[in-house]
N, C-alpha and C positions, 0 to 999 in steps of 0.2 A: 679327745683332742681331734680336731678336724684334720683329715688327710687329703691333700690335693693330688689328683691324678692329672698331670699336665696334658698328656696325650688326648684325653677325653674331655678335659675341662670340667671335672666333676668334683664336688666337695662332699666327703662322707663325714657324717657326724653321728656319734652315739647318743641315743636318748634312753635314759633309764626310766622304766615304769615303776609303778607303785609295788609291783610284785617282785622287784629285784632283778628281773630279766632285762635284756637290752634289745634294741632294735637299731639297725643301721638305716639312716635316712639319707637319700641322695638329693642334693640340690644342684641343679645345673649352673655352672659358672657362665656369666655373661657380662659384657662390658656395658650393657644397656642400663637405663635408669630403673627398669623394673626388677633388677636383681635384688635390691634391698627389700622390695615388696614381696618377692617370692620367698626370701629368707624369713621375713616376718610371718608370712602365712604358714610356713613350715613350723616355725616355733609355736605359733598359736595352735596348730594341729596337734603337735606333740603334747603341749600343755593340756589340751582338751582330752586327749586319750588317757592321760594319767591323773586327771582331776577327781573323778568320782563325784561329780556334781558341783565342784567349786567353779566360780566364774572369775576370770581375771580381767582387770581393767587397765587401760593405758593411763599414763600420767595426765593426758588431756581429759579423759573421762573423769578421773578423780578430781582434777582441778575444777571442772564444771560442777560436780556434785558438791564440793566444799566451797565453791564460789571464791577461789583463790587463783592466782597466776600459776602457770606450770613452773616458772622459776622459783616461786615460793616453795613448791613441793620439793624441788631439787635442793634448795637451801635446808629445808627440814630434814631431808634424807642425810645430808652431810652432818647436820647437828644431832641427828638421832632423835628428833622430837616429833616427827610426823607419823602417819600411819605406816605400818610395817610394809616393806616392799621386797620384791624378789628381783635379782638382776641376772639375766641370762645373756651373757656376752655383752652387747651394747644395749640390749632391750631391758627396760624397767617395767615391771608389772606389779599391780596391787591386787590382793585377793579381796573380792567384794565384801565378804564378811568381816575381814580385818579393818577395812575402811569404815564400815558402819560401827563396829565396836569402838574404834578409836574416836569417832565423832561423838558417840554416846558418852564416852568417858570424859569428853571435854565440857559437857554440860555442867553448869554450876547450880 
């Protein structure tokens, strides 16, 4: 769970790796528009460290690959009928292999 240190304006979050260990990652707090971009970059970095070769795609990337709207993917997530997704906080990611496997399973 994130802990905010008001005097320094830092958010600390725990990221669990595949080995069961943990690492604290600090993300500087800011009121600027680039705060969300820095948080996204930190999440991507943590995911990349624990992946062991897996590639994660954003909903926009998946929508482009499947030739559907991003809103359609959101509706599929709610209904449980689309490709498997992972939600980390507000961010949604799809494992590339899972998207390909789901698309292959849709062929008739």
